[in-house]
C-alpha positions as CSV (number, residue, x, y, z in Angstrom):
1,M,0.0,0.0,0.0
2,T,1.1,3.5,-0.6
3,R,1.8,5.8,2.3
4,G,-1.1,8.0,1.3
5,A,-3.5,5.0,1.3
6,I,-2.4,4.0,4.7
7,S,-2.8,7.6,6.0
8,K,-6.4,7.7,4.5
9,K,-7.3,4.3,6.1
10,T,-6.0,5.3,9.5
11,K,-7.9,8.6,9.4
12,T,-11.1,6.6,8.6
13,L,-10.4,4.1,11.4
14,I,-9.8,7.0,13.9
15,K,-13.1,8.7,12.8
16,K,-15.0,5.5,13.3
17,G,-13.5,5.1,16.8
18,I,-11.7,1.8,15.9
19,I,-8.2,3.0,16.6
20,E,-6.7,5.9,18.5
21,I,-3.5,7.8,18.1
22,Y,-0.9,8.4,20.8
23,Q,2.7,9.4,21.5
24,K,5.1,8.2,24.1
25,P,6.0,10.9,26.6
26,D,9.7,10.5,26.0
27,N,9.3,10.5,22.2
28,K,7.2,13.2,20.6
29,K,8.6,12.4,17.1
30,E,6.9,9.1,16.6
31,I,3.2,8.4,16.4
32,Y,1.6,5.2,17.5
33,F,-1.9,3.6,17.1
34,R,-3.8,1.3,19.3
35,L,-7.2,-0.4,19.2
36,T,-10.0,1.2,21.1
37,E,-12.5,-1.0,23.0
38,Q,-14.7,-1.0,19.9
39,G,-11.6,-2.0,17.8
40,K,-10.8,-4.8,20.2
41,V,-14.3,-6.2,19.8
42,I,-14.0,-6.0,16.0
43,N,-10.5,-7.6,16.1
44,K,-11.9,-10.5,18.3
45,I,-14.7,-11.1,15.8
46,H,-12.1,-11.0,12.9
47,E,-9.9,-13.6,14.7
48,E,-12.8,-15.9,15.4
49,L,-13.9,-15.7,11.8
50,H,-10.4,-16.3,10.6
51,K,-10.1,-19.4,12.9
52,E,-13.5,-20.6,11.7
53,F,-12.4,-20.3,8.0
54,Q,-9.1,-22.1,8.8
55,E,-11.0,-25.0,10.3
56,R,-13.6,-25.1,7.4
57,D,-10.9,-25.0,4.7
58,K,-8.3,-27.2,6.6
59,A,-9.1,-30.3,4.5
60,V,-8.2,-28.5,1.2
61,F,-5.0,-27.0,2.5
62,E,-3.9,-30.3,4.0
63,Q,-3.9,-31.8,0.5
64,V,-1.6,-29.2,-1.0
65,T,1.9,-30.6,-1.5
66,E,5.0,-28.6,-0.8
67,E,5.7,-28.4,-4.6
68,Q,2.2,-27.0,-5.2
69,F,2.6,-24.5,-2.4
70,D,6.0,-23.4,-3.8
71,S,4.4,-22.9,-7.3
72,M,1.6,-20.8,-5.9
73,L,4.0,-18.7,-3.8
74,T,6.2,-18.2,-6.9
75,F,3.2,-17.1,-8.9
76,M,2.0,-14.7,-6.1
77,E,5.4,-13.1,-5.9
78,K,5.6,-12.6,-9.6
79,Y,2.1,-11.1,-9.7
80,S,2.9,-8.9,-6.7
81,R,5.9,-7.5,-8.5
82,H,3.8,-6.9,-11.6
83,L,1.2,-5.0,-9.6
84,D,4.0,-3.0,-7.9
85,S,5.3,-2.0,-11.3
86,E,1.8,-1.0,-12.5
87,I,1.3,1.1,-9.4
88,K,4.6,2.9,-10.0
89,K,3.5,3.6,-13.6
90,L,0.3,5.1,-12.3
91,S,2.2,7.2,-9.8
92,L,4.5,8.4,-12.5
93,D,1.6,9.3,-14.8
94,K,0.0,11.3,-12.1
95,T,3.2,13.3,-11.4
96,T,3.8,14.0,-15.1
97,G,0.2,15.2,-15.7
98,N,-0.9,12.2,-17.8
99,D,-4.6,11.8,-17.0
100,F,-5.2,8.7,-19.2
101,E,-7.6,10.5,-21.5
102,E,-7.5,9.5,-25.2
């Protein structure tokens, strides 16, 4: 994710009362985030759903061989690099004034 996207998401989470921002008394330079009580409730639900999905899908994942897993991982890494490249192109186009109009 870009820095701007993370900033936008954190602002949204703060406005919704899911996270709060704080600084340590001895370090005013760095900014930290923590879950609010509402955020903790949401996180607990997320963890429970994640566990439920893991149990539900366990039979499928147990059948995946090491070789298949390595192939999937290689594909995901290649695709991730491709998407990173496309994002950089979009960023460059925005800074050069290209607005993608034909």
